[in-house]
TORLUMFI-815085 format. One line per 5 residues: number of its first residue (from 1); their letters; for each residue x, y, z of N, C-alpha, C. Coordinates in pm, 1 decimal, always signed. Example, Ala and Ser with C-alpha at 12.3 -4.5 7.8 and 13.67 -1.06 7.14 Angstrom:
BEGIN
1	as	+1319.0/-569.0/+780.0/+1230.0/-450.0/+780.0/+1320.0/-330.0/+780.0 ~ +1285.0/-225.0/+708.0/+1367.0/-106.0/+714.0/+1290.0/+3.0/+787.0;
This chain:
BEGIN
1	msttv	-1822.0/-4877.2/+3769.8/-1774.1/-4742.0/+3818.1/-1773.0/-4650.1/+3693.6 ~ -1831.8/-4523.7/+3700.7/-1838.6/-4439.5/+3588.8/-1697.0/-4372.2/+3570.1 ~ -1674.8/-4324.7/+3450.5/-1551.9/-4262.3/+3406.4/-1553.1/-4121.2/+3446.5 ~ -1443.8/-4064.8/+3495.8/-1429.1/-3923.9/+3514.9/-1312.7/-3874.5/+3425.5 ~ -1345.7/-3770.1/+3346.6/-1242.1/-3704.7/+3261.9/-1219.8/-3570.1/+3324.1;
6	gvlgl	-1090.5/-3544.3/+3344.7/-1042.9/-3405.2/+3387.8/-1015.0/-3323.4/+3272.1 ~ -1069.9/-3202.2/+3265.4/-1037.3/-3111.7/+3158.0/-957.0/-2991.0/+3212.9 ~ -838.5/-2978.2/+3157.2/-752.7/-2874.3/+3207.4/-816.3/-2737.6/+3196.6 ~ -848.5/-2670.6/+3307.1/-932.1/-2555.5/+3302.0/-860.4/-2428.1/+3331.8 ~ -740.3/-2405.7/+3284.6/-665.2/-2284.6/+3318.6/-678.8/-2176.6/+3221.1;
11	qggvs	-699.6/-2213.6/+3087.5/-724.6/-2106.0/+2992.0/-767.9/-2173.1/+2862.1 ~ -837.4/-2111.5/+2774.0/-872.9/-2166.3/+2644.4/-1018.1/-2227.7/+2636.2 ~ -1028.6/-2301.7/+2527.1/-1168.4/-2359.4/+2494.9/-1206.3/-2478.1/+2582.1 ~ -1232.4/-2447.7/+2710.3/-1261.1/-2551.8/+2804.1/-1409.5/-2591.1/+2794.1 ~ -1498.4/-2500.5/+2790.2/-1646.5/-2540.4/+2800.3/-1689.3/-2628.4/+2691.2;
16	ehvel	-1631.6/-2622.0/+2568.3/-1677.0/-2696.4/+2456.5/-1645.2/-2844.9/+2479.4 ~ -1527.6/-2872.3/+2534.5/-1496.4/-3011.7/+2568.7/-1579.3/-3064.1/+2680.2 ~ -1610.3/-2985.5/+2788.3/-1696.5/-3030.0/+2891.3/-1828.6/-3067.8/+2838.2 ~ -1891.6/-2979.1/+2753.5/-2024.6/-3006.2/+2698.8/-2024.8/-3131.5/+2616.6 ~ -1924.0/-3152.3/+2535.7/-1918.4/-3273.4/+2462.5/-1899.2/-3394.1/+2541.1;
21	ldslg	-1820.2/-3395.3/+2643.4/-1810.1/-3509.2/+2740.8/-1930.7/-3526.6/+2814.7 ~ -2005.9/-3424.4/+2853.0/-2133.5/-3440.7/+2925.0/-2228.5/-3514.1/+2838.0 ~ -2229.7/-3478.7/+2705.4/-2321.3/-3542.5/+2620.2/-2288.0/-3689.6/+2591.1 ~ -2174.8/-3734.8/+2626.5/-2133.7/-3872.6/+2613.6/-2161.0/-3951.7/+2742.5 ~ -2207.0/-3878.0/+2844.9/-2244.5/-3953.6/+2968.2/-2146.1/-3973.5/+3066.1;
26	vrtcl	-2027.9/-3905.2/+3054.0/-1920.9/-3921.4/+3153.9/-1912.7/-3803.6/+3248.9 ~ -1857.1/-3819.4/+3362.0/-1839.8/-3708.3/+3455.1/-1715.9/-3630.1/+3415.2 ~ -1719.9/-3510.6/+3442.0/-1611.0/-3419.1/+3408.9/-1574.7/-3329.7/+3543.8 ~ -1447.1/-3305.3/+3543.8/-1403.3/-3207.3/+3648.5/-1299.8/-3118.5/+3588.1 ~ -1290.7/-2994.8/+3633.0/-1188.4/-2907.1/+3586.5/-1057.8/-2921.5/+3668.6;
31	lrsps	-948.3/-2927.7/+3597.4/-808.1/-2942.4/+3664.1/-748.6/-2804.8/+3664.8 ~ -740.2/-2744.8/+3788.4/-677.0/-2611.2/+3810.8/-573.5/-2616.0/+3919.4 ~ -560.2/-2721.5/+3990.7/-459.6/-2729.9/+4093.4/-416.1/-2877.0/+4104.2 ~ -305.8/-2905.3/+4176.1/-263.3/-3048.3/+4191.3/-370.7/-3130.0/+4258.9 ~ -445.7/-3074.9/+4357.6/-543.2/-3155.0/+4423.8/-660.7/-3193.3/+4341.0;
36	dllga	-689.6/-3123.6/+4234.2/-790.8/-3167.9/+4141.3/-746.8/-3289.7/+4062.7 ~ -617.2/-3314.0/+4047.6/-565.2/-3428.2/+3976.8/-538.2/-3543.4/+4064.2 ~ -481.5/-3513.9/+4175.9/-429.7/-3618.1/+4270.4/-499.8/-3604.3/+4408.8 ~ -541.5/-3711.1/+4470.0/-586.3/-3713.4/+4602.2/-498.4/-3819.2/+4680.3 ~ -543.9/-3841.3/+4805.3/-476.7/-3933.0/+4896.1/-450.3/-4079.1/+4833.1;
41	dglrv	-557.5/-4116.7/+4755.7/-565.7/-4251.5/+4701.8/-502.7/-4258.3/+4562.8 ~ -451.9/-4146.4/+4513.9/-392.8/-4147.0/+4379.0/-473.3/-4058.1/+4281.7 ~ -478.2/-4087.7/+4159.7/-542.8/-3998.9/+4061.9/-695.0/-3988.1/+4084.0 ~ -742.5/-3874.4/+4068.1/-888.6/-3845.1/+4083.5/-960.1/-3858.2/+3949.6 ~ -886.2/-3874.7/+3840.3/-951.0/-3879.7/+3706.5/-900.2/-4009.9/+3635.1;
46	davvl	-983.3/-4050.1/+3542.7/-947.2/-4166.4/+3458.5/-886.4/-4127.6/+3322.4 ~ -898.8/-4004.8/+3287.4/-842.3/-3955.2/+3162.7/-832.5/-3802.8/+3163.0 ~ -768.1/-3736.7/+3066.1/-751.9/-3594.6/+3076.5/-756.3/-3533.5/+2936.3 ~ -815.3/-3411.1/+2928.8/-817.5/-3336.1/+2797.9/-744.2/-3213.8/+2821.8 ~ -649.4/-3182.9/+2734.6/-576.7/-3057.5/+2725.3/-646.4/-2976.6/+2611.3;
51	pgges	-716.7/-2869.8/+2635.1/-788.4/-2791.7/+2535.2/-700.0/-2704.4/+2457.0 ~ -756.9/-2644.6/+2346.4/-693.6/-2537.2/+2269.8/-688.1/-2403.9/+2351.2 ~ -607.0/-2314.2/+2306.5/-589.9/-2190.8/+2372.1/-462.0/-2129.7/+2333.0 ~ -396.3/-2056.8/+2426.5/-262.4/-2005.0/+2402.3/-162.0/-2103.4/+2470.7 ~ -88.7/-2183.1/+2395.8/-0.6/-2284.8/+2456.5/+99.5/-2221.3/+2554.2;
56	svidr	+159.3/-2109.8/+2524.8/+258.1/-2046.9/+2618.8/+189.9/-2001.7/+2748.0 ~ +73.4/-1951.9/+2734.4/-6.1/-1912.4/+2863.2/-38.5/-2030.4/+2943.4 ~ -92.8/-2136.8/+2878.9/-123.1/-2254.9/+2953.7/-7.7/-2311.7/+3021.3 ~ +110.6/-2314.9/+2948.7/+227.3/-2370.7/+3008.1/+271.3/-2289.6/+3129.5 ~ +267.7/-2159.5/+3120.7/+300.5/-2074.3/+3242.9/+208.1/-2093.2/+3350.3;
61	llrtf	+73.3/-2104.6/+3323.2/-16.8/-2130.8/+3432.6/+1.0/-2266.0/+3497.8 ~ +27.5/-2361.8/+3419.6/+59.6/-2498.8/+3472.0/+166.2/-2495.8/+3572.4 ~ +272.2/-2419.4/+3541.6/+389.0/-2411.1/+3639.1/+354.1/-2325.1/+3755.9 ~ +280.2/-2209.1/+3725.3/+240.8/-2121.5/+3848.4/+153.9/-2191.8/+3946.2 ~ +62.7/-2279.5/+3901.2/-29.9/-2345.6/+3995.8/+21.9/-2485.8/+4033.7;
66	glfdp	+142.2/-2516.1/+3998.2/+199.4/-2644.5/+4040.0/+150.7/-2770.7/+3975.7 ~ +80.3/-2753.8/+3862.3/+26.5/-2870.9/+3785.2/+123.4/-2933.7/+3689.7 ~ +217.4/-2861.9/+3655.2/+309.0/-2904.5/+3540.0/+365.9/-3051.5/+3567.7 ~ +436.9/-3057.9/+3677.8/+509.1/-3183.9/+3707.3/+416.9/-3303.0/+3740.5 ~ +319.7/-3289.4/+3821.5/+223.5/-3402.2/+3842.7/+140.9/-3438.2/+3716.9;
71	lraai	+107.0/-3340.5/+3633.9/+30.0/-3375.7/+3506.2/+135.0/-3455.6/+3414.6 ~ +250.9/-3404.4/+3408.5/+351.5/-3475.4/+3318.6/+372.8/-3614.3/+3372.4 ~ +385.0/-3630.5/+3493.8/+409.0/-3769.0/+3558.4/+293.2/-3857.6/+3532.9 ~ +163.8/-3809.4/+3549.2/+50.1/-3893.3/+3527.7/+37.3/-3937.5/+3389.5 ~ +51.4/-3840.5/+3289.7/+46.1/-3884.5/+3150.0/+151.7/-3976.0/+3112.8;
76	gaglp	+272.8/-3956.9/+3160.1/+385.8/-4036.6/+3129.2/+370.8/-4175.9/+3179.8 ~ +289.1/-4189.2/+3293.6/+261.0/-4320.4/+3352.5/+144.8/-4392.1/+3292.8 ~ +80.7/-4323.9/+3193.1/-28.5/-4401.9/+3117.4/-157.6/-4346.2/+3121.3 ~ -178.1/-4225.4/+3186.1/-318.4/-4167.5/+3192.4/-356.2/-4132.8/+3049.2 ~ -469.3/-4185.8/+3008.4/-525.9/-4153.0/+2873.5/-546.8/-4004.0/+2856.5;
81	tlgtc	-494.2/-3953.4/+2747.3/-492.1/-3802.0/+2723.8/-529.1/-3774.4/+2586.4 ~ -612.5/-3664.4/+2573.4/-636.4/-3603.7/+2441.9/-602.2/-3457.5/+2447.4 ~ -517.1/-3417.6/+2354.5/-469.8/-3277.1/+2344.2/-508.4/-3224.4/+2215.2 ~ -586.5/-3104.5/+2208.1/-628.6/-3040.4/+2092.6/-562.5/-2906.5/+2069.1 ~ -501.2/-2887.1/+1953.7/-449.3/-2760.2/+1905.8/-334.9/-2722.1/+2015.5;
86	aglil	-350.2/-2619.8/+2104.8/-257.2/-2592.3/+2198.2/-218.5/-2708.3/+2284.2 ~ -324.4/-2791.2/+2310.1/-293.7/-2922.7/+2385.1/-197.6/-3008.8/+2316.0 ~ -197.4/-3019.4/+2185.6/-90.0/-3091.2/+2112.1/+44.8/-3028.5/+2131.0 ~ +57.1/-2905.8/+2133.4/+181.7/-2841.2/+2158.3/+232.4/-2872.0/+2292.8 ~ +146.9/-2866.4/+2391.8/+185.1/-2900.0/+2526.6/+235.9/-3041.5/+2544.6;
91	ladkv	+175.8/-3135.2/+2463.2/+216.6/-3275.4/+2465.6/+354.1/-3304.7/+2403.5 ~ +384.5/-3225.9/+2303.5/+497.9/-3264.3/+2216.6/+621.6/-3258.8/+2288.1 ~ +715.9/-3346.8/+2243.8/+851.3/-3350.6/+2299.1/+936.6/-3224.8/+2267.4 ~ +903.9/-3167.9/+2139.8/+986.3/-3048.9/+2099.3/+887.0/-2957.8/+2029.5 ~ +907.7/-2828.8/+2059.4/+835.4/-2712.4/+1991.9/+937.7/-2636.4/+1917.2;
96	ldpap	+919.2/-2625.5/+1784.3/+1024.9/-2556.9/+1704.0/+1029.6/-2404.6/+1724.2 ~ +921.2/-2347.3/+1755.6/+909.2/-2195.1/+1763.4/+843.6/-2158.7/+1896.5 ~ +901.8/-2197.3/+2009.7/+843.4/-2161.6/+2133.3/+842.9/-2015.8/+2165.1 ~ +749.5/-1964.6/+2242.8/+754.6/-1838.9/+2296.5/+874.8/-1833.3/+2406.1 ~ +924.6/-1715.3/+2431.1/+1035.5/-1709.1/+2528.6/+1001.9/-1778.8/+2656.4;
101	gqqsl	+1092.4/-1876.7/+2686.4/+1066.9/-1952.7/+2818.7/+966.0/-2064.0/+2815.2 ~ +905.9/-2076.3/+2693.8/+801.8/-2184.5/+2686.0/+853.7/-2322.5/+2706.0 ~ +779.9/-2403.6/+2777.2/+817.5/-2550.0/+2795.3/+699.5/-2630.8/+2751.2 ~ +724.1/-2757.9/+2734.4/+614.9/-2850.0/+2702.7/+633.4/-2978.0/+2799.0 ~ +525.0/-3046.0/+2808.2/+524.9/-3165.6/+2889.5/+617.3/-3284.2/+2838.4;
106	avlda	+628.5/-3276.7/+2703.6/+733.0/-3377.4/+2646.1/+699.2/-3518.5/+2674.4 ~ +572.0/-3552.0/+2650.4/+521.5/-3683.8/+2670.0/+485.9/-3750.3/+2537.7 ~ +482.7/-3682.4/+2428.0/+453.7/-3729.5/+2292.0/+571.3/-3713.8/+2208.4 ~ +630.4/-3817.0/+2156.4/+754.4/-3828.0/+2076.4/+734.8/-3754.5/+1943.4 ~ +712.0/-3621.9/+1939.9/+678.6/-3550.1/+1817.4/+739.1/-3411.5/+1826.5;
111	tvrrn	+764.2/-3357.1/+1707.8/+806.5/-3219.1/+1694.0/+694.2/-3142.3/+1634.1 ~ +659.6/-3026.1/+1695.0/+546.7/-2938.6/+1628.4/+593.6/-2806.9/+1600.9 ~ +524.4/-2740.0/+1513.0/+545.2/-2601.1/+1472.2/+419.6/-2519.8/+1505.4 ~ +424.5/-2424.2/+1590.5/+296.4/-2347.3/+1626.0/+248.3/-2261.3/+1506.1 ~ +116.2/-2247.9/+1510.9/+52.7/-2150.9/+1410.1/+86.5/-2191.4/+1261.9;
116	afgsq	+112.1/-2324.5/+1236.3/+154.7/-2362.8/+1095.3/+53.6/-2329.5/+988.0 ~ -74.5/-2318.1/+1025.6/-172.5/-2304.9/+923.4/-228.2/-2163.8/+914.8 ~ -149.1/-2059.4/+968.3/-186.6/-1927.9/+953.2/-251.6/-1864.6/+1080.5 ~ -294.4/-1741.6/+1059.8/-351.9/-1670.5/+1171.2/-499.7/-1698.4/+1185.3 ~ -559.0/-1630.4/+1284.3/-702.1/-1647.2/+1315.0/-791.0/-1639.3/+1193.1;
121	vdsae	-751.5/-1540.1/+1101.0/-836.2/-1516.4/+986.9/-830.1/-1638.7/+883.4 ~ -738.1/-1720.9/+904.4/-715.3/-1837.2/+807.7/-793.4/-1960.4/+866.0 ~ -860.0/-1948.3/+976.2/-932.4/-2054.8/+1045.1/-1054.7/-2107.0/+952.5 ~ -1071.1/-2235.1/+953.8/-1169.2/-2299.4/+866.3/-1214.1/-2433.3/+924.9 ~ -1341.0/-2467.9/+882.9/-1379.8/-2609.7/+913.9/-1359.5/-2691.3/+782.7;
126	vdlet	-1299.9/-2807.0/+805.4/-1268.2/-2891.8/+695.6/-1304.9/-3035.9/+716.8 ~ -1321.6/-3109.2/+613.6/-1338.8/-3256.7/+616.6/-1206.0/-3325.2/+607.5 ~ -1185.2/-3427.7/+708.1/-1068.0/-3487.9/+701.6/-1083.2/-3644.5/+705.8 ~ -999.1/-3718.5/+638.1/-990.4/-3856.4/+652.7/-899.0/-3887.4/+764.8 ~ -936.0/-3970.7/+861.9/-839.8/-4003.8/+972.3/-847.2/-4155.1/+993.4;
131	sdgpv	-758.8/-4206.3/+1067.4/-764.3/-4352.1/+1093.8/-883.9/-4391.6/+1175.9 ~ -943.3/-4294.5/+1242.9/-1073.4/-4324.5/+1321.8/-1186.0/-4299.9/+1235.1 ~ -1176.4/-4268.7/+1099.9/-1284.9/-4241.6/+1014.7/-1302.6/-4096.8/+974.0 ~ -1382.0/-4063.5/+880.4/-1398.5/-3926.8/+830.6/-1456.3/-3835.6/+926.9 ~ -1403.8/-3710.9/+935.9/-1454.5/-3618.8/+1044.1/-1469.0/-3476.2/+977.5;
136	kvafi	-1539.9/-3396.3/+1042.5/-1544.6/-3256.9/+1004.6/-1499.3/-3180.9/+1127.6 ~ -1393.0/-3100.6/+1118.7/-1327.3/-3032.7/+1232.0/-1291.7/-2895.7/+1198.5 ~ -1255.7/-2823.8/+1301.2/-1209.8/-2684.7/+1287.0/-1064.9/-2665.3/+1303.6 ~ -1006.6/-2589.6/+1214.9/-864.3/-2552.6/+1233.3/-862.7/-2402.4/+1266.9 ~ -798.3/-2372.9/+1388.7/-792.0/-2231.7/+1435.8/-653.5/-2207.8/+1480.8;
141	rapqv	-578.4/-2130.9/+1407.1/-438.5/-2111.4/+1434.4/-368.2/-2233.0/+1474.3 ~ -384.0/-2334.8/+1377.7/-341.0/-2467.9/+1424.0/-199.7/-2493.3/+1406.5 ~ -137.2/-2575.3/+1487.8/-4.6/-2624.0/+1479.3/+8.1/-2745.1/+1370.2 ~ +128.1/-2785.0/+1349.7/+151.3/-2887.9/+1256.5/+260.5/-2978.3/+1316.3 ~ +239.8/-3118.4/+1309.3/+344.1/-3213.0/+1353.6/+446.4/-3223.4/+1234.0;
146	vatgp	+573.4/-3189.4/+1263.1/+663.8/-3199.4/+1157.4/+760.3/-3317.5/+1162.1 ~ +755.2/-3388.8/+1269.7/+836.1/-3500.3/+1285.6/+772.6/-3591.6/+1394.4 ~ +788.7/-3727.6/+1384.4/+744.6/-3813.5/+1485.5/+845.4/-3925.4/+1512.6 ~ +839.1/-3980.9/+1638.4/+931.8/-4089.0/+1671.1/+873.4/-4222.6/+1630.5 ~ +947.0/-4338.4/+1651.5/+903.6/-4471.1/+1606.8/+773.8/-4515.0/+1676.5;
151	avtvi	+755.4/-4467.7/+1798.1/+635.7/-4514.7/+1874.3/+505.4/-4442.0/+1840.9 ~ +517.7/-4341.7/+1755.3/+392.6/-4258.4/+1732.5/+338.0/-4299.8/+1590.6 ~ +200.2/-4306.8/+1598.7/+123.1/-4338.0/+1469.2/+53.6/-4214.1/+1423.6 ~ +66.1/-4184.1/+1293.2/+9.2/-4078.0/+1233.2/-137.9/-4112.4/+1205.7 ~ -234.5/-4034.1/+1263.9/-373.5/-4074.8/+1252.3/-445.4/-3977.5/+1158.2;
156	arrge	-391.2/-3864.7/+1123.7/-462.7/-3765.3/+1028.9/-370.0/-3684.9/+962.4 ~ -393.2/-3639.7/+837.5/-309.0/-3549.1/+756.7/-409.2/-3448.2/+695.3 ~ -358.9/-3327.5/+676.9/-427.8/-3229.2/+601.1/-335.4/-3195.7/+477.5 ~ -365.0/-3246.0/+361.4/-270.0/-3252.6/+260.7/-153.4/-3345.8/+290.8 ~ -34.7/-3286.0/+280.1/+83.1/-3362.6/+329.0/+117.9/-3342.0/+471.4;
161	aivga	+52.4/-3247.6/+536.7/+84.8/-3213.0/+676.7/+25.1/-3301.7/+775.6 ~ +104.2/-3350.8/+875.8/+50.8/-3437.3/+985.4/-25.1/-3348.6/+1081.8 ~ -149.8/-3385.1/+1108.7/-231.7/-3303.2/+1203.3/-292.5/-3384.8/+1311.3 ~ -258.1/-3509.8/+1311.9/-303.3/-3598.0/+1428.0/-210.7/-3715.5/+1452.3 ~ -169.7/-3733.0/+1577.2/-79.8/-3835.4/+1612.4/-112.8/-3905.1/+1744.8;
166	rqgai	-75.6/-4034.6/+1749.4/-118.9/-4117.9/+1869.7/+4.2/-4191.2/+1916.0 ~ +21.1/-4194.7/+2051.2/+130.1/-4272.8/+2101.6/+71.3/-4336.8/+2220.8 ~ +42.2/-4475.6/+2217.6/-19.4/-4539.4/+2331.6/-163.0/-4482.4/+2355.2 ~ -173.9/-4429.9/+2488.1/-306.2/-4370.6/+2519.4/-303.8/-4216.9/+2504.8 ~ -204.3/-4161.8/+2440.5/-192.4/-4026.2/+2415.0/-235.4/-3991.0/+2272.4;
171	tglaf	-326.7/-3896.9/+2258.4/-374.1/-3847.7/+2115.1/-361.1/-3701.3/+2114.7 ~ -281.3/-3660.7/+2010.3/-253.6/-3515.0/+1989.2/-317.2/-3468.8/+1851.8 ~ -407.9/-3374.8/+1862.1/-471.4/-3328.8/+1735.3/-442.3/-3178.8/+1716.8 ~ -411.3/-3141.5/+1598.3/-380.2/-2996.0/+1559.2/-514.9/-2923.1/+1545.8 ~ -624.2/-2993.1/+1538.8/-753.3/-2930.6/+1508.8/-843.9/-2942.7/+1630.0;
176	hpevt	-969.7/-2891.8/+1604.5/-1069.4/-2887.5/+1719.4/-1188.9/-2972.3/+1683.2 ~ -1195.4/-3093.3/+1731.3/-1320.0/-3169.4/+1704.4/-1441.8/-3122.4/+1794.3 ~ -1408.2/-3062.6/+1909.5/-1515.7/-3022.2/+2002.5/-1594.7/-2902.2/+1936.6 ~ -1525.9/-2819.4/+1853.9/-1603.5/-2709.6/+1796.7/-1718.3/-2753.7/+1707.0 ~ -1697.6/-2858.3/+1634.9/-1795.6/-2904.7/+1538.1/-1884.9/-3017.4/+1594.7;
181	gearf	-1863.9/-3052.9/+1727.2/-1935.2/-3159.7/+1784.0/-1891.7/-3301.1/+1743.4 ~ -1774.9/-3315.2/+1687.2/-1721.1/-3440.6/+1644.8/-1673.4/-3520.4/+1764.6 ~ -1732.1/-3634.9/+1799.9/-1722.6/-3694.0/+1935.2/-1626.0/-3811.6/+1926.7 ~ -1580.8/-3861.7/+1803.9/-1513.7/-3992.3/+1796.4/-1379.8/-3989.3/+1878.4 ~ -1307.3/-3878.7/+1883.0/-1180.8/-3883.1/+1952.2/-1211.4/-3879.8/+2106.7;
186	hrrli	-1314.8/-3817.7/+2152.1/-1346.1/-3820.9/+2289.5/-1401.5/-3953.7/+2324.4 ~ -1476.2/-4025.6/+2240.4/-1514.6/-4160.4/+2260.5/-1393.4/-4255.1/+2274.9 ~ -1300.6/-4237.0/+2192.4/-1170.0/-4312.3/+2202.7/-1105.7/-4294.3/+2333.3 ~ -1100.8/-4170.6/+2379.6/-1037.0/-4134.5/+2512.1/-1113.5/-4208.2/+2625.3 ~ -1240.8/-4210.1/+2617.2/-1323.6/-4285.3/+2719.1/-1302.9/-4420.7/+2720.1;
191	adaga	-1283.3/-4485.1/+2591.8/-1263.9/-4623.1/+2580.9/-1119.0/-4658.0/+2630.0 ~ -1024.5/-4564.8/+2607.0/-885.5/-4595.5/+2664.1/-886.6/-4595.5/+2808.2 ~ -971.6/-4499.4/+2871.8/-979.2/-4501.4/+3017.1/-1037.1/-4624.2/+3063.2 ~ -1136.7/-4673.6/+3012.1/-1196.8/-4805.9/+3056.3/-1099.7/-4915.9/+3043.8 ~ -1023.8/-4920.5/+2932.3/-924.2/-5031.8/+2916.2/-817.1/-5019.7/+3022.7;
196	talae	-780.1/-4892.4/+3052.4/-668.7/-4877.1/+3156.7/-719.0/-4924.6/+3285.9 ~ -850.4/-4889.2/+3321.2/-901.4/-4927.4/+3447.8/-913.3/-5081.8/+3461.3 ~ -955.1/-5148.8/+3355.9/-960.9/-5292.6/+3357.3/-822.2/-5353.6/+3373.5 ~ -724.5/-5301.2/+3307.8/-592.8/-5349.3/+3316.7/-539.7/-5337.8/+3459.1 ~ -568.6/-5228.8/+3523.6/-521.1/-5200.3/+3663.9/-596.4/-5293.6/+3758.5;
201	ag	-717.9/-5316.6/+3730.8/-802.4/-5405.4/+3811.7/-757.1/-5552.0/+3808.4 ~ -712.5/-5585.8/+3690.5/-667.8/-5724.3/+3663.0/-524.9/-5741.2/+3726.8;
């Protein structure tokens, strides 16, 4: 059975993730309503990507379209998830500088600070060493992880700053691998989806 990855399609850099996943040979679908995520037989996707964009806008749209609670429940129950930039902010348990009324899914035991690496003009492509190997990625108004809980593994740093974290099947990245075509984190997501499917089948 082929893997289907849902890409949250409410706002932000959606197409780059879809194109990268398509190049890896998996099916993709856009998540814009609860019925895109859940069907009569349960989850319609094997993994999910939360793209970059404006985290406060995505949060508001998640709640407006009724996706906030079912998405949080699915990720909390073990749905493999990759969040990039704003996606990391959405995943985090605590946001230090939220916009008025901003909420997060609170499924990753980490505290983040928005726009920690400056404004849009400070954006840059950089080479990073990560626990998954060396990568070239883009930082665009990137957040920073300032604290992690005991279940979280730090997978990437930029200088002393934590810019990548993993907890079980949840990976949060402050940067954009999809902008540079770096596929290793998406491959890891697909592998996690396959492992989850095998465990459920067993």
